[in-house]
C-alpha positions in Angstrom: -11.3 -9.5 53.6 -9.3 -6.3 53.7 -6.2 -8.5 53.1 -7.7 -10.4 50.0 -9.1 -7.2 48.7 -5.6 -5.6 48.9 -4.2 -8.3 46.8 -7.0 -8.2 44.3 -6.3 -4.4 43.8 -2.4 -5.0 43.6 -3.0 -7.6 40.8 -5.1 -5.4 39.1 -2.9 -2.8 38.8 0.2 -5.0 37.6 -2.2 -6.0 34.7 -3.0 -2.4 33.9 0.9 -1.6 34.2 1.5 -4.6 31.9 -1.3 -3.6 29.5 0.2 -0.3 29.4 3.6 -1.5 28.5 2.5 -4.0 25.8 0.5 -1.2 24.2 3.4 1.3 24.4 5.7 -1.5 22.6 3.3 -2.4 20.0 2.8 1.4 19.0 6.5 2.1 19.1 7.0 -1.4 17.1 4.2 0.1 14.7 6.5 3.4 14.3 9.5 1.5 13.7 8.0 -0.9 11.2 6.2 1.7 9.0 9.3 3.8 9.1 10.8 1.2 6.7 8.1 2.5 3.8 7.6 6.2 4.9 7.3 8.7 7.4 6.1 7.1 10.7 3.9 9.8 11.8 2.0 9.9 8.4 1.0 6.2 8.5 -2.2 6.4 9.8 -3.2 9.2 7.5 -1.9 7.6 4.7 -3.8 4.3 5.5 -7.2 6.0 6.0 -6.6 7.9 2.4 -5.6 4.7 0.8 -8.9 3.1 1.8 -11.2 6.2 1.2 -9.5 6.5 -2.1 -10.0 3.2 -3.3 -13.4 2.7 -2.0 -14.6 6.0 -3.7 -13.2 4.8 -6.7 -15.6 1.6 -6.8 -13.7 -0.9 -5.0 -16.2 -3.3 -3.5 -15.6 -6.5 -1.2 -15.9 -9.0 -3.9 -13.3 -7.4 -6.1 -9.5 -8.6 -6.3 -7.0 -6.2 -5.6 -3.3 -6.0 -6.5 -1.3 -3.8 -3.9 2.0 -3.5 -5.9 4.7 -2.4 -3.2 2.6 -3.4 -0.4 5.5 -3.1 2.1 4.7 -3.2 5.8 0.8 -3.3 5.0 0.4 0.4 6.1 -2.6 0.6 3.6 -3.0 -3.1 3.3 -4.7 -3.9 6.7 -7.9 -2.0 5.9 -7.9 -3.1 2.8 -7.7 -6.8 3.8 -10.0 -6.4 6.3 -12.7 -5.0 3.8 -12.1 -7.3 0.8 -13.4 -10.7 0.9 -11.3 -14.0 2.2 -8.0 -14.2 -0.4 -9.0 -11.2 -2.5 -5.8 -9.0 -1.5 -2.9 -10.0 -3.4 0.3 -7.7 -2.1 3.7 -7.7 -3.9 7.0 -6.3 -2.1 10.3 -6.2 -3.6 12.1 -6.4 0.0 11.6 -9.6 1.9 12.6 -8.1 5.1 10.0 -5.5 4.5 7.3 -8.0 3.7 8.1 -9.9 6.8 7.1 -6.8 8.9 3.8 -6.8 6.9 3.5 -10.4 7.9 3.9 -9.4 11.7 1.3 -6.4 11.1 -1.1 -8.8 9.7 -0.7 -11.2 12.6 -1.2 -8.6 15.0 -4.3 -7.5 13.5 -5.9 -10.7 13.7 -6.3 -11.0 9.8 -4.7 -14.2 9.1 -8.1 -15.7 8.3 -8.5 -13.5 5.4 -5.7 -15.2 3.4 -4.1 -12.3 1.5 -1.6 -13.6 -1.0 1.6 -12.1 -0.2 4.3 -12.1 -2.7 8.1 -11.2 -2.1 9.5 -10.4 -5.6 11.1 -7.5 -7.5 10.0 -9.1 -10.8 6.4 -9.1 -11.7 7.0 -11.7 -14.4 7.6 -14.4 -11.6 3.9 -14.1 -10.6 1.0 -16.1 -11.9 -2.4 -15.1 -10.7 -5.3 -17.5 -10.5 -8.1 -15.1 -11.4 -8.0 -11.5 -13.3 -7.8 -8.5 -11.1 -10.4 -5.9 -10.6 -8.2 -3.2 -9.1 -4.5 -2.5 -9.1 -2.5 0.0 -6.7 0.5 1.5 -6.6 1.0 4.0 -3.9 4.2 5.9 -3.5 6.1 3.2 -5.7 6.4 4.0 -9.3 8.3 7.1 -8.3 11.0 4.8 -6.8 10.8 2.4 -10.0 13.6 2.3 -12.7 11.8 2.9 -16.3 11.9 -0.8 -17.2 10.6 -2.0 -13.9 7.5 0.2 -14.4 6.8 -0.7 -18.1 7.3 -4.3 -16.6 4.3 -3.6 -14.2 2.2 -1.7 -16.6 2.6 -5.1 -18.9 1.6 -7.6 -16.0 -1.7 -5.4 -15.1 -2.5 -5.0 -18.6 -2.5 -8.9 -19.0 -4.1 -9.4 -15.6 -6.7 -7.1 -15.4 -10.4 -7.5 -16.2 -12.2 -5.5 -19.2 -13.4 -2.8 -17.1 -10.5 -2.9 -14.3 -8.1 -0.2 -13.3 -4.7 0.4 -12.2 -4.2 3.7 -9.8 -0.6 5.2 -9.2 0.6 8.3 -8.0 3.4 9.7 -9.8 6.0 12.8 -9.8 5.0 14.8 -13.1 8.3 16.7 -14.5 11.7 16.5 -15.5 13.5 17.3 -12.0 16.8 15.7 -11.4 16.2 12.5 -9.6 16.9 12.4 -5.8 17.0 9.6 -3.4 15.2 8.2 -0.3 16.5 5.3 1.8 18.4 3.9 -0.9 15.7 4.2 -3.3 15.7 6.7 -6.5 13.0 9.3 -6.5 12.3 10.0 -10.3 10.0 12.4 -12.0 8.8 12.0 -15.2 6.9 13.7 -18.1 3.0 12.8 -18.0 3.8 11.9 -21.7 5.9 9.2 -21.2 3.3 7.3 -18.7 1.1 8.0 -21.7 3.2 6.3 -24.4 4.0 3.5 -22.1 0.3 3.0 -21.4 -0.5 3.1 -25.1 2.2 0.3 -25.8 0.3 -2.1 -23.4 -3.1 -1.0 -24.9 -4.3 1.0 -21.8 -5.2 4.5 -21.9 -4.2 7.0 -18.7 -6.0 9.6 -17.2 -4.8 12.2 -14.5 -7.1 12.7 -11.6 -5.3 15.6 -9.7 -2.6 16.0 -7.1 -3.0 13.8 -4.0 -3.5 16.9 -1.8 -6.7 17.8 -4.2 -7.9 14.2 -3.7 -7.6 14.3 0.4 -4.0 13.5 1.1 -2.6 16.2 3.5 0.8 15.1 4.8 2.7 18.6 4.3 5.1 16.7 2.3 6.5 16.4 -1.4 4.4 13.6 -1.7 1.0 15.8 -1.7 1.9 17.2 -5.1 2.4 13.9 -6.8 -0.4 13.2 -9.3 -2.9 10.2 -9.3 -3.1 8.4 -12.5 -5.8 5.9 -13.6 -5.0 3.3 -16.1 -7.9 1.4 -18.0 -8.0 -0.6 -21.0 -8.3 1.7 -24.5 -11.5 1.9 -25.8 
């Protein structure tokens, strides 16, 4: 019996070591993956922030949500899990980044929720089968050229329900453009977003900085301003 017990114990220890190695590998892979869309150490905080913010604004499981610049599904995973099957639509301009998002979805065991994940830099290429209740652009508009921002505002205005809303954080001001991993970091006057919104039949409202809304990363993004776009009365 002693020999048999010893073999069982050795097998148990091997399994534990293998489990620890796998868990470490997945954590390391996750940090590397989310480093494609931001600072890896902020990934979990930003994931929680996105879910809590949208649900605080009235997002329900039966709503259809468009996630503009969904990236590696850093924020998308809890939203996909929460929403009814097929109600999450993610658009990402970088196909390789979206492939990492698909791996994240697989590792989370959420393929059965059937999110629609679209790799494109041009929203005019996208056709949706049903209107949107919510649209979301987290840390995205700050990287887009003017014409792309305007294109997305037009797309959302056409695709959104009468009482739908787009939420997007932006840098307000007129600072010189910066750069982040090959993308520009652009600040604009709030009046410019108001004009673009008006051209699409939308109204825009500032909800305050991300920090005031619960985003605490100790980084420049805390100072960006959350805007809500809705249909004009």
